[in-house]
C-alpha positions as CSV (number, residue, x, y, z in Angstrom):
1,M,86.6,123.4,134.8
2,S,88.1,120.5,136.8
3,K,91.6,122.0,136.1
4,W,90.4,125.3,137.5
5,A,88.9,123.5,140.5
6,R,92.2,121.8,141.3
7,N,94.4,124.7,140.6
8,P,92.4,128.0,140.6
9,P,93.8,131.0,138.7
10,S,95.4,133.9,140.5
11,E,93.5,137.0,141.4
12,A,95.4,139.0,138.8
13,R,94.4,136.6,136.1
14,V,90.8,136.8,137.1
15,K,90.9,140.6,137.0
16,L,92.6,140.5,133.6
17,V,89.9,138.2,132.1
18,L,87.1,140.3,133.6
19,G,88.8,143.5,132.2
20,V,88.9,142.0,128.7
21,V,85.3,140.9,128.9
22,V,84.2,144.4,130.0
23,A,86.3,146.1,127.3
24,C,84.6,143.9,124.6
25,I,81.1,144.6,126.0
26,L,81.9,148.3,126.0
27,L,83.1,148.2,122.4
28,V,79.9,146.4,121.3
29,L,77.7,148.9,123.1
30,I,79.6,151.9,121.6
31,E,79.2,150.4,118.1
32,K,75.5,149.7,118.6
33,F,74.5,153.0,120.0
34,I,77.0,155.5,118.6
35,G,78.2,153.8,115.4
36,W,81.6,152.9,114.1
37,P,83.7,155.7,112.6
38,E,84.3,155.4,108.8
39,F,88.0,155.9,109.1
40,L,88.3,152.7,111.2
41,T,86.6,150.4,108.6
42,L,88.7,148.0,106.6
43,E,86.6,148.4,103.4
44,P,86.4,152.0,102.2
45,Q,83.0,153.3,101.3
46,R,82.4,154.4,97.7
47,R,82.3,158.1,97.3
48,N,80.2,159.9,94.7
49,P,82.3,161.5,92.0
50,V,82.6,165.2,92.0
51,K,80.5,166.8,89.1
52,F,81.7,170.0,87.5
């Protein structure tokens, strides 16, 4: 914080950091209320075998 007080970041850097924070919050809210698509998961879900 003392480094930022002596040499504050540029307006563009502040906007970048705020944009990243907003994007992260948006992703969390989408996952919480809508759910995460299965095709984006890293571990595939087990499927029931087809019975004939």
